[in-house]
C-alpha distance (Angstrom), angle and dihedral (degrees) to the residues before:
residue distance angle dihedral
X1 . . .
X2 3.80 . .
X3 3.77 120.0 .
X4 3.81 115.5 -151.9
X5 3.78 109.3 -172.8
X6 3.80 139.9 162.5
X7 3.81 121.6 -156.4
X8 3.78 128.3 -152.8
X9 3.76 139.4 179.5
X10 3.79 114.8 -117.8
X11 3.78 125.3 -134.6
X12 3.78 99.9 -132.8
X13 3.78 91.1 -160.9
X14 3.83 89.7 63.9
X15 3.81 102.1 35.5
X16 3.80 128.1 77.4
X17 3.83 125.1 175.9
X18 3.80 112.4 -100.3
X19 3.81 92.9 -162.0
X20 3.77 143.2 10.1
X21 3.77 115.5 -64.0
X22 3.81 129.2 -133.5
X23 3.80 125.8 -133.4
X24 3.79 115.6 -120.1
X25 3.80 126.7 -171.3
X26 3.77 117.6 -175.4
X27 3.74 136.8 171.3
X28 3.77 136.0 -173.2
X29 3.82 127.3 -121.0
X30 3.83 90.0 -179.5
X31 3.76 131.4 15.3
X32 3.82 97.4 177.6
X33 3.80 110.4 145.7
X34 3.79 90.9 -121.7
X35 3.80 95.3 49.3
X36 3.77 133.4 17.2
X37 3.81 118.7 -167.6
X38 3.80 114.9 -163.9
X39 3.77 134.7 -179.7
X40 3.79 116.7 -157.2
X41 3.77 134.9 -171.6
X42 3.78 115.9 -160.5
X43 3.79 112.7 174.1
X44 3.79 108.3 -55.7
X45 3.79 93.1 -18.6
X46 3.77 130.5 84.1
X47 3.81 134.4 -166.9
X48 3.77 140.7 -168.1
X49 3.81 112.1 -148.2
X50 3.79 130.2 -171.4
X51 3.80 117.9 -164.7
X52 3.79 126.7 -172.0
X53 3.77 129.3 -143.6
X54 3.79 115.6 -58.7
X55 3.77 117.3 -110.9
X56 3.78 105.7 -171.7
X57 3.80 104.8 -48.6
X58 3.83 93.1 -28.1
X59 3.79 132.7 88.6
X60 3.76 141.1 153.4
X61 3.79 113.5 -93.5
X62 3.79 128.2 -174.7
X63 3.80 119.8 -179.1
X64 3.81 130.1 -174.5
X65 3.77 130.7 -175.1
X66 3.80 111.1 -124.4
X67 3.81 133.8 -176.0
X68 3.83 112.2 -80.1
X69 3.81 91.8 -126.2
X70 3.81 90.5 55.0
X71 3.83 89.4 50.4
X72 3.83 91.3 52.6
X73 3.82 89.9 52.9
X74 3.81 91.2 47.4
X75 3.83 91.8 49.2
X76 3.81 87.5 59.4
X77 3.81 88.9 55.4
X78 3.81 95.2 51.2
X79 3.78 124.0 113.9
X80 3.80 123.7 -116.0
X81 3.80 122.7 -16.2
X82 3.81 126.3 -11.2
X83 3.79 113.6 -119.0
X84 3.79 109.9 -125.8
X85 3.77 124.2 -172.5
X86 3.76 146.6 147.9
X87 3.81 111.4 -120.8
X88 3.76 122.3 -151.2
X89 3.81 122.9 -171.7
X90 3.81 122.0 -149.7
X91 3.76 135.0 169.8
X92 3.80 119.2 -134.9
X93 3.81 126.6 172.4
X94 3.81 93.0 -18.4
X95 3.80 96.4 -47.5
X96 3.79 130.6 105.0
X97 3.79 112.6 -128.0
X98 3.80 123.2 -162.6
X99 3.79 112.2 -154.7
X100 3.79 116.3 -164.4
X101 3.79 120.8 -159.8
X102 3.80 104.0 -165.3
X103 3.81 123.8 -142.8
X104 3.81 140.2 -161.5
X105 3.84 112.5 7.0
X106 3.81 91.1 6.9
X107 3.79 95.7 46.1
X108 3.80 114.5 141.9
X109 3.81 93.8 39.7
X110 3.81 117.3 110.6
X111 3.77 116.6 177.1
X112 3.79 135.6 174.6
X113 3.80 127.1 -152.2
X114 3.77 131.2 -167.1
X115 3.80 125.6 -170.6
X116 3.79 118.3 -139.5
X117 3.81 134.6 -160.7
X118 3.83 91.5 -138.1
X119 3.81 134.0 18.0
X120 3.82 91.0 -122.3
X121 3.81 94.3 48.8
X122 3.81 112.1 133.3
X123 3.79 117.3 -129.9
X124 3.77 136.2 -176.6
X125 3.78 111.4 -124.3
X126 3.81 119.2 -135.1
X127 3.83 115.4 -118.8
X128 3.80 90.2 -111.6
X129 3.82 94.6 64.9
X130 3.81 112.4 106.0
X131 3.82 106.9 175.8
X132 3.80 140.4 -4.9
X133 3.82 114.9 -118.1
X134 3.84 100.7 170.5
X135 3.82 92.6 123.7
X136 3.81 96.8 40.7
X137 3.83 108.7 97.0
X138 3.83 91.1 -159.1
X139 3.79 88.4 76.0
X140 3.81 95.8 54.2
X141 3.80 109.7 107.9
X142 3.82 90.6 -128.7
X143 3.83 88.9 57.9
X144 3.81 91.3 47.1
X145 3.80 89.4 55.4
X146 3.81 90.0 60.7
X147 3.82 99.5 30.1
X148 3.80 108.3 32.7
X149 3.80 117.5 -150.7
X150 3.85 89.0 -120.5
X151 3.82 89.6 66.4
X152 3.83 97.5 54.1
């Protein structure tokens, strides 16, 4: 599967959650630029995700549900800092936006992502978007696990 995704910073003075958020904890078993291997716990569910090298805003992504106990063991094996966030989901102009409010070592960062069908797909940006960061590796979660936002 190919993931095509754009990332944006959120102006927290203009954005308010439209629904309840969900806690996510994720860690990285590999952060190699050619392959990222992530384990994620979201509520009572857990996932192992393998992502290929980014080419523009596209990259291969394979995700598998795994037992929660396995995920907890894998999180202990992860490198660097776990990425912890509350994820909110909102629809805007026919698109589903995921807004992540980061916690702990990445506190202060609020980012929105939207998945596209095509890299050239036109979208209408919500008024609470402040800046696009799709091409800035510092805003990739794998980067944040090694270089927390609080250290910038």
